[in-house]
N, C-alpha and C positions, 0 to 999 in steps of 0.2 A: 741233791736235796730238792724236794718239792717246794716250789715258790708259792707263797700264799699271801693274803693280805697282811698277815702277821710278819712275814719276812720283809715286806715292803716297809712296814712301820719300823722294824728293827734297822733296816738299811738307812732310813732317814736319821734315826737316833745315833747310829754309828758313823754317819757321814760316808756311807758306801754308795757309789753311783749305781743306779738301776738301769738296766738295758732292756729295751723293748724294740721289736720290729713287727711290721705287719706280715701276715701270711694269709693265704686263701685256699691252700690245698695241702694234702697229706705229705707229699714229698718234701716241700720246702719247710713245712712245720717240723718235720722229723730232723732235717739238717740243722735248723736253728736250735732245736732242742738239744741235739747232740753237741752243738758248739758251746752250749752253756748259757743261752739267752735267759734272762729272768722272766720275761713276759712276751707273749705273742698277742698282738692285736689283730683280730679279724675285722679290718676296717671297712667302712662303706666305700672307701677308696677303691674297692673291688669294682665298683661301677665304672671307674675311669681306666684303671690299669688292666683289668681283665675283660670287662664287658664292652668297652669302647664308648661309653657315654661321655658327654662333655663335662659333666659334673656328677655329684653323688646323689642328686635328687631323685632319679628314677629307681634307685635301689629299693627292693621290697623286703619284707620280713622273710619271705620264702627264699630269696637270694641269700640273705644273711644266715638263715638256719642251715641251708645247704652247705655253704662254705665253712661255717663254724663246725659242723659235724666232721668235715674232712680234717680240719686243723686239729680238733680235739683228739682224733685218732692218732695223730702223729706226735703230739706233745705229751710227754710223760712227766716232765719236771717243770716246764714253763707254766706260768699262770696265764690261762687263756681268757682274754677279754674280748667280748663281741660288741661291735657298734650297734646301737639302736638306729635304724634308718629313719629318714625323713618321714614325718607324720605318723610314726609308730608310738610317739609319746607326747607330742604337742597337743593332740586333740583333747585328752583328759587324763587325769591321774589314774583312773581305772584302766584305760588303755595302756598306759605306761607300765603298770604293774603286770598286766596280762602278757604284754609283749616281752617284757624283761624275763618273765617266767618261762616263756617259750624258748628264749635263747639259752636259758639254763637247762630246762627239762628236755627239750627236743634237740638243741644244738650242742649241748655238752660243755658250754662255757662255764667258767667259775666266777665271772663278773661281767657287768655290762658297762658301756660308756655312752653317755648322752651329752649333746652339745647345749650350751647356754649357761646363763648366770642366774640372776634373780627370778627370771620367768619359769625356771624349771626346779626351783628348790622344793616345791611341794611334791613333784614327781620323784625327786631324789629321796626325800624323806620316806615317802610311801614305799618305794622299791626297797630301801634299806630295812624298813619295818617288816617287809615280807621276807627278810633274811637273804636278800640278794645284794652282794657288794657292788658299789657303784664307783666308777671313775668319772669325774666331771671333765668338761672341756670348755675352756674359755679363750678369749682372744679372737683370732680368726676362726670362726666356726663355719666350715664349708657349706653346711646346709642352709646358711643364711647369706650365701653369696649374692643373691639377687638384691637383698636389702642393703648389703654392704656396697653394692656397685662394683663388685669384682673381688679378686683375691688381694687384699691390701693389709699392710701392717696395722695393728691395732694398738691403742693406748699411747699415742705420741703426744697428745695435748695434756695439759694438767687435768682437765675434767675427765678425759678418756682414761688417763692413767689411774685417777682416783676411783673411777667406776670399776676398772679391772681389779684393783686391790679389794674393793668392797665386795665384788662378785666372788673373788677367791675366798674371802672370809665367809660369805654366805653359803657357798657350796660345801665348805668344810663343816659349818654349823649344821647343815642339812643332813650330813652323814656320809658324804663321799670319803673314801679312804685314800684317794689320790686325785690329782687334777692335771690334765694335759693343758699346756699353754702353747698356742700356735701363733707364730708371727707377732711376737711381742718384743719390744726393745730389750736388749740383754740386761741393762741395769735395772729396769723395772721388774723383769722376771726374777732377777736375783733378790730384789727387795721383797717381792711377794713370797719367794721361797723362804726367806728368813722369817717372815711374819707367820707362816703356816706351820702347824704341827704335822700335817699330812705331806707326803712326798709330792713334788711337782715333776712332771715329765715334759720336757721341752721339745718342740719341733720348730726351729727357727726362733728360739727364745734364749740362745746363749748357753754358755757352759756353767752358769750359776745355778741351774736347775738341779734337782736331786737325781734326775735321770734323763734319758734321751730316747726318742722314737723316730724312726724313719720308715718310709715305704720301701720295701726291699727292692722293687723294680727300679726305683730311683737310685739307690746306692750301688746297685749292680749294673747300671747302664742298660737295663732291659726295656725301659719306657722312654721313648725318644720324642714324644709329642711336645713336651716342654720340660725343663728342669728348673725347679725353684732355686732361688739364691741360697737357701739354707742347706741344700743337699751337697754332701761330699760323696763323690763316686769312688768307692773303695775298690772296685774292679770293673773293667769294661767287658762284662760278660756278654753283652749284646753283640759285640763284634765277634767274639769267639763263637757264639751260637750261630750267627749268620755265616761265618766261615765254614762251620761244620755242615750247615744246610747246603751251601754251595758245593762243598766237597762231595756230599752224598749225591746231589743232582748230577755232577760231572761223572762220577764213577758209574752210576746207573746208566747214563747215556753212552758211556764208553764201553760198557759191558764188563768192567773190572770188578764190580760188586753185584752180586755176591761172589766171592772167591771160593776155592775148593773147601777151605776150612769152615765156611759158613753153610755148607750143604750136608745132606744126609745121604747115606749109601743104601743101595739095594743090590742084592745078588743078581748077576746077569742071568743065572738060571731061571729066576722068577720072571724076568722080562722075556726070556726066550719062550716061556710057556703061554704067554699072552696071545690072544687071537682076536 
């Protein structure tokens, strides 16, 4: 069954957990879709796990459209959500609507995600008014890593916790159909989840959220630069892949690959006629 904003709302009402993973290409999007994932996020995390940047800030609209198109071709049932990259929506409400529209029209996404609370409620409302579904993102917002002073848990003090709760209410009121909460204390995330009528998707926010999202390279052990505390490695695919690469190198060097079964035949008579 095709996942939509309506199925997200129904899942919240029926207390069914929502599953989301990131993807950046056709092959992995297709595998996730076949596994039955509810939603695929084309994250600006592509900048770190695919493009080798230190953070998400250098990612462009062109990067996001390129990767979203690939994912959209592989996802038949999952709801495809595309991240709006840094400075694609902060500059003005007009820019936010135009760039959100590009991710839908050119990229093939069914929804967009943007980071921030009070400061982006006008953008959320305008994008929603343009008939584009929006996922909000509060807590640790990676595009604000410089102002945060690093990747740190958010909402630990009374004032900070109250601000997060107020921001969650604000993005819901602005029209977001779901909200991602990143690096938020579990009990606070659970309280926010109870307060909202829209689904919460946690990443480092505990099991009390309505759903969960992870970067697939993290949960498969494919990205080794660093591993956040909130990541569970469901398989160490990185070691398997590295072992396969080593096996390929060895067999090519030894001359055992390609073997007879990997080659094509030609009649000796044809060869004999060559001059």
